[in-house]
C-alpha positions in Angstrom: -22.5 0.3 29.3 -21.2 -3.1 27.7 -24.4 -3.1 25.8 -24.2 0.1 24.1 -20.3 -0.8 23.4 -20.8 -3.9 21.9 -21.5 -2.5 18.1 -18.4 -0.7 18.5 -16.3 -3.4 19.6 -17.7 -6.1 17.0 -17.0 -3.6 14.2 -13.6 -3.4 15.4 -13.1 -7.1 15.5 -14.4 -7.4 11.5 -12.5 -4.6 10.3 -9.4 -6.3 12.4 -10.5 -9.6 10.7 -10.7 -8.3 7.3 -7.3 -6.5 7.2 -5.3 -9.2 9.1 -6.2 -11.7 6.5 -4.9 -9.9 3.9 -1.7 -9.1 5.5 -1.4 -12.5 6.4 -1.4 -13.4 2.7 0.9 -11.0 1.9 4.7 -12.9 1.1 7.9 -11.0 2.5 9.1 -9.2 -0.5 10.5 -5.7 -2.2 12.7 -4.0 0.7 11.4 -6.2 3.4 14.7 -8.3 2.5 17.1 -5.1 2.8 15.7 -3.7 6.1 15.7 -7.7 7.5 19.4 -7.7 6.7 19.8 -4.6 8.5 19.1 -5.9 11.7 18.2 -4.7 15.2 21.7 -3.2 16.0 21.8 0.3 17.0 24.9 1.0 15.1 23.7 -0.4 12.0 20.7 2.2 12.1 22.7 5.0 13.1 24.8 4.2 9.9 21.6 4.0 8.0 20.4 7.5 9.4 23.8 9.1 8.4 24.0 7.4 4.8 20.7 7.2 3.3 17.5 8.1 5.5 16.2 10.4 8.3 13.2 8.2 8.9 15.1 6.9 12.2 11.8 5.7 13.6 10.2 3.9 10.8 13.6 2.4 9.7 13.6 0.7 13.1 10.3 -0.6 13.3 10.5 -2.6 9.6 13.2 -4.8 11.2 11.6 -5.1 14.6 8.4 -6.3 12.8 10.1 -8.6 10.3 12.8 -10.3 12.9 9.4 -11.2 14.6 9.4 -14.2 12.1 5.9 -15.1 12.9 3.1 -14.3 10.2 0.2 -14.6 12.7 1.8 -12.2 15.0 2.8 -9.7 12.6 -0.2 -9.7 10.6 -2.1 -8.8 13.8 0.3 -5.9 14.7 -0.6 -4.4 11.2 -4.5 -5.1 11.4 -4.3 -3.5 14.7 -2.3 -0.7 13.5 -4.9 0.1 11.0 -8.0 -0.4 13.5 -6.7 1.9 16.1 -5.5 4.4 13.6 -9.3 4.5 12.1 -10.7 4.5 15.4 -8.9 7.1 16.8 -9.5 9.3 13.9 -13.0 8.6 14.5 -13.3 9.4 17.9 -11.3 12.7 17.4 -14.3 14.7 16.3 -16.4 13.4 19.3 -13.6 14.2 21.9 -13.0 17.8 20.4 -17.0 18.2 20.5 -17.3 16.5 23.8 -19.8 14.3 22.7 -20.5 10.6 22.2 -18.5 8.4 19.7 -20.2 5.8 17.3 -19.8 2.8 15.8 -21.2 3.9 12.5 -18.8 6.8 12.2 -15.8 4.0 12.5 -17.4 1.9 9.7 -18.3 4.4 7.4 -14.5 5.6 8.0 -13.1 2.6 7.8 -14.6 2.2 4.3 -13.7 5.5 3.2 -10.1 4.7 4.2 -10.0 1.3 2.3 -11.6 2.9 -1.1 -9.8 6.3 -1.1 -6.2 4.8 -0.1 -4.1 5.1 -3.0 -1.5 2.6 -2.4 -3.1 -0.2 0.0 -0.7 -2.8 -0.9 2.4 -0.6 0.0 1.3 1.1 3.1 -1.0 -1.5 4.7 0.1 -5.2 3.9 3.9 -4.7 2.9 5.8 -4.4 6.3 8.3 -1.7 5.5 5.6 0.3 3.6 3.2 0.1 6.9 6.4 1.0 9.0 6.8 4.3 6.8 3.5 4.9 6.4 0.7 3.6 8.3 2.7 3.5 12.0 3.8 7.1 11.4 0.3 8.1 10.5 -0.8 6.2 14.0 1.4 8.2 15.8 0.2 11.4 14.5 -3.3 10.5 15.5 -2.3 9.2 18.9 -0.4 12.4 19.3 -3.5 14.4 18.4 -5.6 12.4 20.9 -3.2 13.0 23.8 -2.9 16.4 23.2 -6.6 17.4 23.1 -6.9 15.2 25.8 -4.4 17.0 27.6 -5.9 20.1 27.0 -9.1 19.2 28.2 -8.1 17.5 31.3 -6.8 20.4 33.2 -3.4 19.7 32.6 -3.3 16.3 33.6 0.3 15.0 34.5 -0.9 11.5 33.1 -1.6 12.9 29.4 1.1 15.1 29.5 3.6 11.8 30.2 1.4 10.7 27.1 2.4 13.6 25.0 5.9 13.4 25.6 6.0 9.8 25.0 4.4 10.1 21.5 6.0 13.3 20.5 9.2 11.9 18.8 7.4 9.7 17.2 4.9 12.0 15.8 8.1 13.9 14.7 9.9 11.5 13.1 6.8 10.5 10.8 7.3 11.7 7.2 8.8 14.3 5.0 5.2 15.9 4.4 3.7 15.4 7.8 6.2 16.3 10.3 5.7 19.8 9.1 2.3 19.7 10.3 3.1 17.8 13.7 5.1 21.2 14.2 2.6 23.3 13.5 0.1 21.4 15.9 2.6 21.7 18.4 3.3 25.5 18.0 -0.3 26.5 18.1 -0.9 24.4 20.8 1.9 25.5 23.0 1.1 29.2 22.4 -2.7 28.4 23.2 -2.0 26.7 26.5 0.6 29.5 27.2 -1.4 32.1 26.8 -4.9 31.0 27.7 -4.4 28.3 30.6 -0.7 29.3 31.7 0.7 26.1 31.2 4.0 25.9 30.8 5.0 22.1 30.8 4.0 21.6 27.5 6.8 23.5 26.0 9.0 20.3 26.7 6.8 18.5 24.1 7.3 21.5 21.8 11.0 21.2 22.2 11.2 17.6 21.9 9.1 18.2 18.1 11.3 20.7 17.1 14.6 18.6 18.0 12.7 15.7 16.1 11.6 17.8 13.2 15.4 18.9 13.1 16.9 15.7 13.1 14.3 14.2 10.6 14.4 17.0 7.8 18.5 17.7 8.5 19.5 14.3 8.6 22.8 13.7 7.0 21.1 10.6 5.1 18.8 12.9 3.1 21.7 14.8 2.3 23.5 11.9 1.2 20.5 10.6 -0.7 20.2 13.8 -2.6 24.0 14.0 -3.5 23.9 10.6 -4.7 23.5 11.9 -8.7 20.2 10.3 -9.1 18.8 13.7 -8.5 21.1 16.0 -9.9 19.0 17.2 -12.7 16.0 18.3 -10.0 18.9 20.1 -7.9 20.4 21.9 -11.0 17.0 23.7 -11.2 16.7 27.1 -9.4 14.3 27.3 -6.7 11.8 29.3 -8.8 12.0 26.3 -11.3 11.4 23.7 -8.8 8.4 25.3 -7.5 6.9 25.9 -11.0 7.6 22.2 -11.9 6.0 21.2 -8.8 2.9 22.9 -8.9 2.5 22.3 -12.9 2.8 18.4 -12.6 3.4 16.9 -9.4 1.2 18.7 -7.2 -1.8 18.2 -9.8 -0.7 14.4 -9.4 -0.8 14.1 -6.1 -4.3 16.2 -5.8 -5.4 13.3 -8.7 -4.5 10.7 -6.2 -6.4 12.4 -3.5 -9.2 13.0 -5.5 -11.4 9.9 -4.5 -11.1 11.4 -0.6 -11.7 15.0 -1.6 -15.0 14.0 -3.6 -16.3 12.3 -0.6 -15.7 14.9 1.6 -17.2 17.7 -0.9 -20.3 15.6 -1.5 -20.7 15.0 2.5 -20.3 18.7 3.4 -22.7 19.9 1.1 -25.0 17.3 2.6 -24.2 18.6 5.9 -24.5 22.2 4.9 -28.2 21.6 3.4 -28.8 19.9 7.0 -28.1 23.3 8.9 -24.5 22.1 10.0 -23.3 24.4 12.6 -20.6 27.1 12.0 -18.3 25.4 14.3 -18.4 21.6 12.3 -17.7 24.0 9.1 -14.5 25.4 10.2 -13.0 22.1 11.6 -13.7 20.4 8.8 -12.6 22.5 6.2 -9.5 23.6 8.2 -8.1 20.0 8.0 -8.7 19.6 4.4 -6.5 22.6 4.1 -4.1 21.1 6.6 -4.3 17.8 4.1 -3.0 20.0 1.2 -0.6 21.9 2.9 0.8 18.5 3.7 0.9 17.6 0.1 2.2 21.0 -0.5 5.4 20.8 1.6 6.9 18.2 -0.9 7.7 21.1 -2.9 11.3 20.9 -2.4 11.6 17.1 -3.0 12.3 15.4 -6.5 9.9 12.7 -5.9 6.2 12.5 -5.1 5.0 8.9 -4.8 1.7 7.7 -4.6 2.2 6.4 -1.1 3.5 9.8 0.1 -0.1 11.1 -0.1 -1.2 8.8 2.6 0.0 11.9 5.1 -2.4 14.2 3.5 -5.2 11.9 3.1 -4.8 11.4 6.6 -6.0 14.8 7.4 -8.8 14.5 4.7 -9.9 11.6 6.3 -10.3 13.4 10.0 -12.4 16.2 8.1 -14.7 13.3 6.7 -14.9 12.1 10.2 -16.2 15.4 11.3 -18.8 15.2 8.7 -19.7 12.1 9.6 -19.9 12.6 13.2 -22.5 15.3 12.4 -24.5 13.4 9.6 -25.0 10.5 11.9 -26.1 12.4 15.0 -28.5 14.2 13.2 -32.0 13.8 11.0 -31.2 13.9 7.4 -34.0 16.0 6.0 -32.6 17.5 2.7 -30.6 15.7 0.3 -31.5 12.3 1.8 -30.9 10.6 -1.1 -27.7 11.8 -2.1 -26.6 11.0 1.2 -28.0 7.4 1.0 -26.8 7.1 -2.6 -23.0 8.2 -1.6 -23.1 5.5 1.4 -24.3 2.8 -1.0 -21.7 3.7 -3.5 -18.7 3.6 -0.6 -20.0 0.1 0.3 -20.4 -1.4 -3.2 -17.0 -0.2 -4.2 -15.2 -1.7 -0.7 -17.2 -4.5 -1.4 -16.0 -4.9 -5.0 -12.4 -3.7 -4.0 -12.1 -6.4 -1.1 -13.5 -9.3 -2.9 -10.8 -8.6 -5.7 -8.1 -8.0 -3.4 -9.0 -10.9 -1.7 -8.4 -13.0 -4.8 -5.2 -11.5 -5.7 -3.6 -11.7 -2.5 -4.7 -15.3 -2.2 -2.7 -15.9 -5.7 0.5 -14.0 -4.2 0.5 -16.3 -1.3 0.6 -19.6 -3.4 3.2 -18.1 -5.4 5.0 -17.3 -2.3 4.9 -20.9 -1.1 6.0 -22.0 -4.4 8.9 -19.8 -4.4 9.8 -21.0 -0.7 9.6 -24.5 -2.5 12.0 -23.5 -5.0 14.7 -21.8 -2.7 14.4 -25.0 -0.5 15.2 -27.4 -3.5 18.0 -24.7 -4.3 19.6 -25.1 -1.0 19.0 -28.7 -1.1 21.1 -28.9 -4.7 23.4 -26.8 -3.1 23.0 -24.2 -6.1 24.6 -20.9 -5.0 22.6 -18.7 -7.8 19.6 -20.1 -8.5 16.8 -18.3 -10.9 13.9 -17.6 -9.5 10.4 -15.8 -10.6 8.9 -12.4 -9.4 5.6 -12.3 -8.1 2.7 -11.6 -10.5 0.0 -9.3 -9.3 -3.4 -10.8 -10.6 -5.2 -7.2 -11.4 -7.7 -6.1 -8.8 -10.0 -2.7 -8.8 -6.8 -0.8 -8.6 -3.3 -1.1 -9.9 -1.6 0.3 -6.7 -3.4 -2.0 -4.5 -0.4 -4.7 -5.4 2.8 -5.0 -3.2 5.6 -3.1 -4.0 7.4 -4.1 -7.4 10.7 -3.2 -6.3 13.5 -5.7 -6.0 17.1 -6.1 -4.7 18.2 -9.3 -5.9 21.4 -8.5 -3.9 19.6 -8.2 -0.3 17.3 -11.1 -1.5 20.3 -13.3 -1.8 21.7 -12.4 1.5 18.2 -13.1 3.0 18.3 -16.4 1.5 21.8 -17.2 2.1 22.7 -17.6 -1.7 25.5 -15.8 -3.5 23.1 -14.3 -6.0 19.7 -14.3 -7.2 18.8 -14.3 -11.1 15.3 -13.0 -10.7 12.8 -13.2 -14.0 9.7 -10.8 -14.3 6.6 -12.9 -14.6 3.9 -11.5 -16.7 1.4 -14.5 -15.8 0.2 -16.2 -12.5 2.1 -19.2 -12.2 0.5 -20.3 -9.1 -2.4 -21.8 -11.1 0.0 -24.9 -11.5 -0.8 -25.7 -8.0 -4.5 -26.0 -8.7 -4.9 -26.9 -12.5 -4.1 -30.2 -14.2 -2.2 -29.7 -17.5 -3.5 -30.5 -20.8 -1.2 -32.8 -22.8 0.2 -30.8 -25.6 -0.1 -32.2 -29.0 3.2 -33.5 -30.7 5.6 -30.9 -31.6 8.9 -29.1 -32.2 8.3 -26.3 -30.0 9.2 -28.0 -26.9 6.0 -27.7 -25.4 5.0 -30.8 -23.4 1.7 -29.3 -21.3 -0.7 -26.5 -21.1 -2.1 -25.0 -18.0 -5.4 -22.6 -18.6 -7.1 -20.9 -16.0 -9.3 -18.0 -15.8 -7.7 -14.8 -14.5 -9.2 -12.7 -11.5 -12.7 -13.7 -10.0 -14.7 -12.6 -13.4 -12.7 -14.8 -15.8 -12.8 -12.3 -18.5 -8.8 -13.0 -19.3 -7.4 -16.5 -19.5 -3.9 -17.3 -17.9 -1.7 -19.5 -20.2 1.3 -21.6 -18.9 3.4 -23.7 -21.0 5.4 -26.9 -19.5 8.5 -27.0 -21.6 10.6 -30.0 -21.8 13.7 -28.2 -21.2 15.4 -24.7 -20.4 14.4 -22.5 -23.3 16.7 -19.5 -23.7 16.8 -18.0 -27.5 16.2 -15.0 -29.2 13.5 -16.5 -30.9 9.8 -15.7 -30.2 6.9 -18.1 -29.7 3.8 -17.1 -31.2 0.6 -18.7 -30.0 -2.4 -18.1 -31.9 -5.5 -18.6 -29.7 -8.8 -19.1 -31.3 -12.2 -19.2 -29.8 -15.8 -20.8 -30.6 -16.7 -17.7 -33.1 -13.3 -18.0 -35.0 -11.8 -14.9 -33.6 -8.4 -14.7 -33.0 -5.7 -13.5 -30.3 -1.8 -14.0 -31.0 0.3 -14.2 -27.6 4.2 -13.4 -28.3 6.4 -15.1 -25.9 10.3 -14.6 -25.7 11.8 -18.2 -25.6 13.3 -17.5 -22.0 11.7 -20.2 -19.5 11.7 -20.0 -15.9 12.4 -22.9 -13.4 9.7 -23.3 -11.0 7.7 -26.3 -9.2 10.2 -28.7 -10.8 9.4 -27.4 -14.4 10.6 -24.8 -17.0 7.5 -22.9 -17.6 6.7 -19.7 -20.0 3.2 -17.9 -20.6 1.0 -15.0 -20.4 -2.5 -13.5 -20.7 -5.0 -13.2 -23.3 -8.2 -11.3 -23.4 -10.5 -14.3 -24.0 -12.4 -16.3 -21.7 -11.0 -19.9 -21.1 -14.3 -21.8 -21.7 -14.6 -20.1 -25.4 -10.7 -21.4 -26.1 -11.1 -24.2 -28.7 -7.7 -24.3 -30.4 -3.7 -22.8 -29.4 -1.5 -23.0 -32.3 2.3 -22.4 -31.9 5.2 -21.3 -34.2 8.6 -19.9 -33.8 9.6 -16.4 -35.1 13.3 -15.7 -35.4 15.0 -12.7 -34.8 15.2 -11.9 -38.4 11.4 -12.6 -38.5 11.4 -16.0 -40.5 8.9 -18.0 -38.8 7.8 -21.6 -39.0 4.6 -23.0 -39.9 2.0 -23.0 -37.5 1.2 -26.4 -35.3 -1.9 -26.9 -33.1 -0.8 -27.6 -29.6 -4.3 -27.6 -27.9 -7.5 -28.3 -29.1 -9.4 -29.2 -32.4 
């Protein structure tokens, strides 16, 4: 038995390690500060529920994880949640069809989950994002698993208790998935009542109905809607809202689901060409339709963020799991090349995506260390309102692989024990200062004493330039850098004269579309607000 199971456990361990390392590299950011500050007291969460958000469960998970204050443990929990969710998704088709699950389905589904998730950084590696989207999706999958096991086990008390325990967590999932949980509950209750004369399941349905009501009708949701931020939306008529959603936001949501839908369509056609049974057809199509219905449930919401599609994509992934289960347990005679090419493309995109994310989050981790050092220095010097740089995300395969860029300087100041923090947006990766030595700037009257150069990204098609300034520079002037390569081509980089303190230095910088090894000269000149410019002076190179 163990001999047959080891490939599955090995695949779990590899997937866990891949997620764990990126999660471990991710520094605390965005709403992490605010939810840490809320704390663990029940009264604080009741107040939050009444005044801001109906997500009572996920809003409690966030501070629990953050108050662990152990990066290894927290990262391990996030990685375990991902592996558990994908493993259960991969197992559900085998469970429904009463067949054997396989490691190959898990591996395929894990790769597809990674490359089709439109916001990896915001739904897995960001603690608050994971609480809102990863753990809630996991609760739904556990609910489905327990419900199916209960239906198949002659109304086992053990699985009935499991359904009852997970029901409130599944009901308090997300605005576009709680409806689907309610739908599953009603349908399963009707089936068990009608065909198995089971009345115990009504208790689970009651819990889900109550959870659904407390979630959707929460005072916090109403208070946020009345805050004034969405007055224009709520001023629309019902018909106008529906029309606006179907014309603009629904197509946008579908575009974010497109990779998952495309993979489903290709695999469905391959399976169809290879005598897929009607049972597989019905189940897989029904799950995708449920995903589209889940997205449609956002019709009355003023916003449809990219991470909101994680719920609808969950059901598409479940449909893909059904197809993978069929294809990996049957001989592929037709469209074999299409099937193999699709799998190869999935693996190729995953390898490229993971490699670039690996590099980007390593840079984020170093920036986080520099930020912590700056905070310690500010406390040591009794600075009450320090100026700090924001993080900069080195681009990866997709823009939304990055962390959540929202910041509340007030929450951050409270977390670190300051009166105020002045956060400065950054347009370059300042972590290169920790790994590269500066070039001595040539004599100039621009206030530049050193220049850091480093390739940006794993391919190095661009160059990061960081200027070490003599002192704080904060004027209305613009510093223009003229960068020349070996072939004589020039690129101009315009930088506001607003230096930021970090690592004991005042820095400015940017990124240029030129390989570092091709740069032979950098000139600089100041341009004032009335467009008067100084003469360019060479600060680096020939």
